[in-house]
C-alpha positions as CSV (number, residue, x, y, z in Angstrom):
1,M,99.1,88.9,101.5
2,I,102.5,90.2,100.2
3,S,105.6,88.2,100.7
4,L,108.4,90.8,101.3
5,K,111.1,87.8,101.1
6,K,109.8,87.2,97.9
7,Q,109.9,90.7,96.8
8,L,113.6,91.8,98.0
9,I,114.1,88.3,96.3
10,V,112.8,89.0,92.6
11,W,113.8,92.7,93.0
12,S,117.4,91.7,93.6
13,V,117.8,88.9,91.0
14,G,116.1,91.5,88.2
15,L,118.4,94.1,89.1
16,L,121.4,91.6,88.7
17,T,120.2,90.4,85.3
18,V,119.5,93.8,83.9
19,V,122.6,95.0,85.0
20,G,124.5,92.0,83.6
21,L,122.5,92.9,80.2
22,L,123.4,96.2,80.1
23,A,127.4,95.1,81.2
24,G,127.0,93.2,78.0
25,G,125.6,95.4,76.0
26,F,128.4,97.7,77.0
27,S,130.7,95.3,76.7
28,Y,129.9,94.5,73.0
29,L,129.6,98.6,72.4
30,L,133.3,99.3,73.9
31,A,134.7,96.0,71.7
32,R,133.7,96.9,68.6
33,E,135.0,100.6,69.4
34,G,138.4,99.6,70.1
35,A,138.3,96.6,67.5
36,S,137.4,99.7,64.9
37,I,140.0,101.8,66.2
38,F,142.3,98.8,65.3
39,L,141.1,97.4,62.0
40,D,141.4,101.1,61.0
41,Y,145.1,101.6,61.7
42,Q,145.9,98.2,60.2
43,L,144.2,99.6,56.8
44,R,146.5,102.5,56.8
45,L,149.3,100.7,57.5
46,F,148.9,97.9,55.0
47,A,147.5,100.8,52.4
48,G,150.7,102.6,53.1
49,S,152.8,99.2,52.0
50,V,151.2,98.5,48.7
51,D,153.3,99.3,45.6
52,E,151.7,99.4,41.8
53,G,150.3,95.8,42.5
54,S,153.0,93.7,41.7
55,Q,152.0,91.3,44.7
56,L,148.9,91.0,43.8
57,P,148.7,88.0,41.4
58,A,150.6,86.4,44.1
59,M,148.4,87.0,46.5
60,Q,145.0,85.5,44.2
61,A,147.1,82.5,44.1
62,K,146.5,82.6,47.9
63,F,143.3,83.4,47.9
64,L,142.0,80.6,46.0
65,R,144.1,77.9,48.4
66,E,142.7,79.5,51.5
67,N,139.4,78.1,53.3
68,R,135.7,80.1,53.5
69,K,136.4,81.4,56.7
70,E,140.2,82.5,55.6
71,Q,138.7,84.3,52.7
72,R,135.9,86.0,54.7
73,N,138.8,87.5,57.5
74,S,141.5,88.7,54.6
75,F,142.0,92.3,53.5
76,V,141.3,92.8,49.7
77,I,143.7,95.3,48.1
78,Q,142.8,97.4,45.1
79,V,145.3,99.7,42.9
80,W,144.6,101.8,40.1
81,T,146.7,103.1,37.6
82,A,146.2,105.5,34.9
83,R,147.2,103.0,31.9
84,E,146.3,99.8,33.7
85,P,142.9,98.3,34.3
86,V,142.6,97.3,38.3
87,R,144.5,94.8,39.9
88,S,142.9,93.0,43.1
89,S,144.1,90.3,45.7
90,R,140.8,88.8,45.4
91,P,139.6,87.6,41.9
92,N,136.4,89.1,40.3
93,F,136.2,91.8,43.2
94,E,135.9,95.4,42.1
95,L,134.8,97.6,45.4
96,P,134.3,101.0,44.4
97,I,136.9,103.2,44.0
98,E,136.7,106.8,46.2
99,K,138.3,109.7,44.7
100,S,139.8,111.0,47.9
101,T,142.6,109.9,50.8
102,G,140.8,108.6,53.8
103,Y,138.3,105.7,55.3
104,A,135.1,104.9,53.8
105,D,131.9,102.6,54.4
106,V,130.8,101.2,51.3
107,S,128.4,98.8,50.1
108,Y,129.3,95.9,47.7
109,R,126.7,92.9,46.8
110,G,124.9,93.6,49.7
111,E,127.7,93.3,52.1
112,K,129.2,96.3,54.2
113,W,133.0,97.1,53.5
114,R,135.4,99.0,55.7
115,A,138.0,100.7,53.1
116,Y,140.9,103.4,53.7
117,T,142.0,105.1,50.4
118,I,145.4,106.4,49.3
119,V,145.6,109.2,46.6
120,Y,148.7,108.9,44.8
121,P,149.8,111.0,41.9
122,E,150.3,108.1,39.7
123,R,147.7,105.3,41.4
124,T,145.3,104.6,43.8
125,V,145.7,101.7,46.5
126,Q,142.6,100.9,48.4
127,I,142.3,98.6,51.3
128,S,139.0,97.2,52.1
129,Q,137.8,94.4,55.0
130,S,133.9,93.3,55.6
131,D,132.2,94.5,58.1
132,E,131.2,91.3,59.4
133,V,135.1,90.9,60.7
134,L,134.5,93.8,62.9
135,R,131.2,92.3,64.3
136,E,133.2,88.7,65.2
137,I,136.0,90.2,67.0
138,A,133.4,93.0,69.0
139,A,131.5,89.9,70.0
140,D,134.4,87.9,71.1
141,A,135.3,90.2,73.3
142,A,132.2,90.8,74.7
143,L,131.6,87.3,75.1
144,C,135.0,86.8,77.0
145,A,134.3,90.1,79.3
146,L,130.7,88.2,79.5
147,L,131.3,84.8,80.5
148,P,132.5,85.3,84.1
149,I,129.4,87.8,85.0
150,S,127.5,84.7,83.4
151,V,129.0,82.1,85.4
152,L,128.9,84.1,88.0
153,F,124.7,85.2,87.6
154,P,123.6,81.8,89.4
155,L,125.7,82.0,92.6
156,S,124.7,85.4,92.5
157,W,120.9,84.5,92.7
158,V,121.9,81.6,95.2
159,L,123.7,84.4,97.4
160,V,121.0,87.0,96.9
161,V,118.4,84.3,98.6
162,F,120.5,83.3,100.9
163,G,121.4,87.0,101.9
164,V,117.2,88.0,102.4
165,G,117.3,85.2,104.3
166,R,119.9,85.8,106.7
167,I,118.8,89.4,106.6
168,L,115.1,88.2,107.9
169,K,115.9,86.3,110.2
170,P,115.5,88.3,112.9
171,L,112.0,89.1,111.9
172,A,111.4,85.1,111.8
173,D,112.7,84.6,115.1
174,V,110.9,87.0,116.6
175,T,107.6,85.8,114.6
176,C,108.4,82.7,115.9
177,A,108.5,84.0,119.4
178,V,105.5,86.0,119.1
179,T,103.3,82.5,117.9
180,L,104.8,80.7,120.7
181,R,103.1,82.8,123.3
182,D,99.7,82.5,124.9
183,A,97.0,85.2,125.4
184,S,98.5,85.8,128.8
185,S,102.0,86.5,127.8
186,L,102.5,90.4,127.8
187,T,106.4,90.7,128.0
188,P,108.1,93.2,125.6
189,I,109.5,91.7,122.4
190,S,113.4,91.3,122.4
191,S,114.7,93.8,119.7
192,R,118.3,92.5,119.8
193,C,120.1,91.9,116.6
194,I,116.6,93.6,115.1
195,P,117.0,96.0,111.6
196,T,117.5,99.5,112.7
197,E,114.4,100.3,109.8
198,V,112.3,97.5,112.1
199,A,113.4,98.9,115.2
200,P,110.6,101.6,115.8
201,L,107.8,98.9,114.6
202,I,109.0,96.5,117.3
203,T,109.0,99.6,119.8
204,E,106.0,100.4,119.4
205,I,104.4,96.6,119.8
206,N,106.0,96.9,123.0
207,G,104.8,100.1,124.3
208,L,101.2,98.7,123.1
209,L,102.2,95.6,124.9
210,L,102.2,97.7,128.0
211,R,99.3,99.7,127.5
212,I,97.3,96.2,127.2
213,R,99.1,95.4,130.6
214,E,98.5,98.4,132.4
215,S,95.1,98.6,131.3
216,I,94.2,94.7,132.0
217,E,96.3,95.2,135.4
218,S,94.0,98.1,135.9
219,Q,91.0,96.0,135.2
220,R,92.0,93.3,137.5
221,H,92.2,95.6,140.6
222,F,88.9,97.2,139.7
223,V,87.2,93.7,139.2
224,L,88.7,93.1,142.9
225,D,87.8,96.4,144.4
226,A,84.4,96.1,142.9
227,A,84.2,92.9,144.6
228,H,85.1,93.9,147.6
229,E,82.9,97.0,147.8
230,L,79.9,95.0,146.9
231,R,80.1,93.0,149.5
232,N,79.7,94.7,152.3
233,P,76.3,96.1,151.1
234,L,75.6,92.9,150.2
235,A,76.1,91.0,153.2
236,A,73.9,94.0,154.8
237,L,70.8,93.3,152.3
238,Q,71.1,89.3,153.7
239,L,70.8,90.1,157.4
240,Q,68.4,92.9,156.9
241,M,66.4,90.5,154.8
242,E,67.1,87.6,157.6
243,N,66.0,90.1,160.9
244,L,62.9,91.5,158.5
245,S,61.6,87.8,159.1
246,Q,62.3,87.9,162.2
247,S,59.8,91.2,162.5
248,R,57.2,91.5,165.7
249,S,55.1,93.6,164.7
250,Q,54.1,95.9,162.3
251,E,55.7,98.9,163.0
252,D,59.3,96.9,163.5
253,M,58.8,95.7,160.0
254,D,57.9,99.2,158.7
255,N,61.5,100.1,160.2
256,R,62.8,97.0,158.7
257,I,61.8,97.3,155.5
258,S,63.1,101.0,155.5
259,E,66.5,100.2,156.4
260,L,66.4,97.1,153.6
261,R,65.1,100.4,151.2
262,A,68.3,101.8,152.0
263,G,70.5,99.6,151.5
264,I,69.2,98.4,148.3
265,Q,69.8,102.2,147.1
266,R,73.4,102.3,148.2
267,A,74.2,99.1,146.8
268,S,72.6,100.3,143.4
269,H,74.3,103.4,143.8
270,I,77.7,101.9,143.9
271,V,76.6,99.3,141.3
272,G,75.7,102.6,139.0
273,Q,79.1,104.3,140.1
274,L,80.9,101.5,139.3
275,L,79.1,100.9,135.5
276,K,79.9,104.6,135.1
277,M,83.1,104.0,135.9
278,A,84.3,100.8,133.7
279,R,82.4,103.2,131.1
280,Y,84.6,106.3,131.1
281,E,88.1,104.1,131.8
282,A,87.1,101.9,128.7
283,E,87.8,104.8,126.5
284,V,84.6,104.6,124.5
285,R,84.6,107.0,121.6
286,T,82.1,110.1,121.8
287,V,81.3,113.1,119.5
288,R,81.7,116.3,121.0
289,E,79.5,119.6,119.9
290,R,79.7,123.1,120.9
291,T,78.7,123.5,124.3
292,D,77.7,125.9,126.6
293,L,79.8,125.7,129.9
294,G,77.6,127.8,132.2
295,A,74.2,126.1,130.7
296,I,75.5,122.4,131.9
297,V,76.8,123.9,135.4
298,K,73.4,125.9,135.8
299,R,71.3,122.4,134.9
300,C,73.5,120.2,137.5
301,I,73.0,122.6,140.1
302,S,69.3,122.7,139.4
303,G,69.3,118.7,140.1
304,F,70.6,119.2,143.7
305,V,69.0,122.0,145.1
306,P,66.1,120.2,146.5
307,V,68.9,117.7,148.4
308,A,70.8,120.9,149.2
309,E,67.6,122.5,150.6
310,K,67.3,118.9,152.6
311,S,70.6,119.6,154.4
312,R,69.8,123.6,154.6
313,I,73.1,123.8,152.8
314,D,73.3,126.9,150.5
315,L,74.2,126.0,147.0
316,G,74.5,128.7,144.1
317,M,76.1,130.5,141.7
318,I,78.4,133.4,142.6
319,R,79.5,133.9,139.0
320,D,78.4,132.8,135.4
321,E,80.4,134.2,132.7
322,T,79.2,133.5,129.2
323,V,82.0,130.6,127.1
324,F,81.8,128.0,125.2
325,I,84.0,125.0,124.5
326,W,84.3,121.7,122.4
327,A,83.1,119.0,124.7
328,S,80.3,115.9,125.8
329,P,77.6,117.9,127.1
330,D,76.4,114.2,128.7
331,D,80.1,113.6,129.5
332,L,80.2,117.1,131.4
333,H,76.8,116.8,133.3
334,V,78.0,113.5,134.9
335,L,81.5,115.4,135.9
336,F,79.7,118.6,138.0
337,D,76.9,116.2,139.3
338,N,79.6,114.2,140.8
339,L,81.9,117.2,141.8
340,L,78.4,118.5,143.6
341,D,77.5,115.7,144.6
342,N,80.6,114.7,146.6
343,A,80.6,118.8,148.0
344,I,77.4,118.2,149.4
345,R,77.9,115.0,151.4
346,Y,80.9,116.3,153.2
347,T,79.3,119.6,153.8
348,Q,78.1,120.2,157.4
349,Q,74.0,121.4,157.7
350,G,73.5,125.2,157.5
351,G,76.9,125.2,155.1
352,Q,77.1,127.2,151.9
353,I,78.6,125.8,148.6
354,D,79.3,128.4,145.9
355,V,79.8,127.7,142.0
356,S,81.1,130.2,139.5
357,V,82.1,130.1,135.6
358,E,84.7,131.7,134.6
359,V,87.6,132.9,131.4
360,S,91.1,133.0,132.9
361,G,93.4,133.6,129.8
362,Q,93.1,130.7,127.7
363,K,91.5,128.6,130.0
364,A,87.7,128.6,131.2
365,L,87.5,127.5,134.4
366,V,84.4,126.1,137.0
367,T,85.2,126.4,140.5
368,I,83.2,124.8,143.4
369,T,83.9,126.4,146.8
370,D,82.3,124.4,150.3
371,N,82.6,125.1,153.6
372,G,83.1,121.1,154.9
373,P,86.1,119.6,156.7
374,G,88.0,119.6,153.8
375,I,90.9,116.8,153.3
376,P,94.2,116.5,154.6
377,D,97.0,118.0,152.7
378,S,98.6,114.6,152.9
379,L,95.7,112.7,151.7
380,L,94.9,115.0,148.6
381,P,97.3,113.2,145.9
382,R,94.9,109.7,146.5
383,V,91.6,111.7,146.2
384,F,90.8,110.5,142.3
385,D,92.1,106.7,143.2
386,R,89.1,104.1,143.0
387,F,87.6,103.3,146.5
388,F,89.5,106.0,147.9
389,R,87.4,107.4,151.2
390,V,88.5,110.4,153.8
391,G,88.0,107.7,157.1
392,C,87.5,110.5,159.8
393,H,84.4,111.6,157.0
394,E,81.1,110.4,158.5
395,A,79.5,110.7,155.1
396,E,78.5,108.0,152.9
397,G,80.2,107.5,149.6
398,S,81.3,104.7,147.0
399,G,84.6,106.1,146.7
400,I,83.9,106.2,143.0
401,G,82.9,109.4,142.3
402,L,86.3,111.4,142.4
403,A,87.6,108.9,140.2
404,I,84.7,109.0,137.5
405,V,85.8,113.0,137.6
406,N,89.2,112.2,136.5
407,A,88.4,109.5,134.1
408,I,85.7,112.2,132.1
409,A,88.7,115.3,132.5
410,K,91.0,112.6,131.0
411,R,88.6,112.4,127.9
412,E,87.8,115.7,127.7
413,S,91.9,116.9,127.9
414,A,90.2,119.1,131.0
415,E,92.2,119.4,134.5
416,V,91.1,118.8,137.7
417,K,92.4,120.0,140.9
418,L,91.5,119.8,144.6
419,T,92.7,122.0,147.4
420,N,92.1,122.9,150.8
421,R,90.6,126.6,151.3
422,E,92.8,128.8,152.9
423,D,90.5,131.3,153.9
424,A,88.1,129.3,156.1
425,H,87.8,125.3,156.4
426,G,86.1,123.4,153.2
427,L,87.5,122.5,149.8
428,V,87.8,124.1,146.4
429,A,87.4,121.9,143.0
430,V,88.7,123.9,140.3
431,V,87.9,122.5,136.6
432,S,90.3,124.0,133.6
433,F,88.9,123.6,129.9
434,N,91.5,124.8,127.1
435,L,89.8,127.6,124.9
436,F,90.9,127.4,121.0
437,E,88.7,127.5,117.8
438,S,88.3,124.1,116.5
439,S,85.3,121.7,114.8
440,P,84.0,119.0,116.3
441,Q,85.3,116.0,116.8
442,S,85.1,112.3,118.3
443,V,87.5,110.7,120.5
C-alpha cells in the first residue's frame, strides 16, 4: 500500500534539495561572471598605468618576500621594448606576448591565465592573472550565497514533514472516526476542514452510506412485513391441522384436507412471491438480450388462458405490433405474469381483459386493460408498496405482485403506470420501454 504522506514528504524534500543545488550552481556561475568582469576591469586599469617597466625590479623583490598564497593571487606585469629583453614582475615568468591590444586566455606551464595587452608604438604592456584566482572568488561568493540556504535546508525539511502532517491531519481524523465506528453506525462522515480535493470522495462515501442505510432499512421492513404476512397463513394451517385430527367422518376429513391443501398453496404462493421480491430488490446482475416483446407477452397470455376460461373471462390480444427491445426475457415473463395475474384476480366472472403491444414514438408500450372494479384514485400512489391490498376487494392476493413488477421495471429501465379507465369501470396498466439501438449489456 502506497503512503500518500511518505510520497508528499519525499517529493517535497527532493524538490527543495534540487532547487537548492540549482541555486548553488547558478550562484557560482553568476559570481564567476561578475568576478570575471571585475578582474578584467582591473587588468585594463593596471595595464594603462604601467610605464617602460622601471618599477618591475622592485616588484620582483616584493614578490620573493610574499607567501605562496599572495604570490598566486598577485598580478604579473610584463613589458616588452624594442632594444631590451622582456621585463617581468615575477622572476622566471615569460608569458607569450599577444600581438594586439585586448583580452586573451593564455596557457602557461599547464595553468590557465587571463591577460590584457596594450600595444604602444615603442613598447608592449601585458597584465595577467591566474584563472585560479577567478575560480576562488566565484567559489567564495557562491558559498556566501549558499550558506543561508544550506542552513535553512534542515529547517525546511522539518517544516515539510510538519506541514504535510498538518495538511493530512483531517484525513487521519476521518480515518480514526471511521475506525472507531461499529458495523451498525451509518451516519454521514463529517466533512468539516476536509481539503477541497478530498471533499468529493467524502461526499460519495456519505452517499454510499445513505444508500446502504436505506437498503438495510428497506430489508428490515421487508422482513417485518414478511413475518407479519406469514403469521396469518401459518396460524390458519396450524388450526386446520388441529381440525383435521377432530374429523368425524371421511367426508369431513376430505373437506378439511381440501382446506388444508388450499392453505398450503396460499402459503407457498406468498413464500414464492417473497423470494422473487428479495431477488429483484437485491439488484442481482442480469444479462440483457434482443427480445421479441410481443412473443413474450403472448407466451404469458397462453399460460393464463386456462385460469381465465375457468372464470369465464375473455382474455386476448387486440393489437400485436412487432417490436424488439434489449431486456431479460425471464424478467419480462415474471413482470407480465404478475400484471396478468393481478388483472384476472380483480376481474369478475364474465369480464374482459385486453392486451396490446404497440410502438409509440421512441417507446414500446404493453397495455393491459380490464373491466374490474378499478382502484380508488386516492390509493393509486400506494399500489406498488409491498403487501398493500385494496381493502374493498375480495380477491385473495399476497400484495407483493405489483411491488415485484415495479422492481423489475426499474431493473429494465422501464416505466409502469396504473390508471383507472375513463370509458368504463376497470384498470389500465401500461408498461413502456425505451427504443434505441444498443448492444447486449449486463446490469
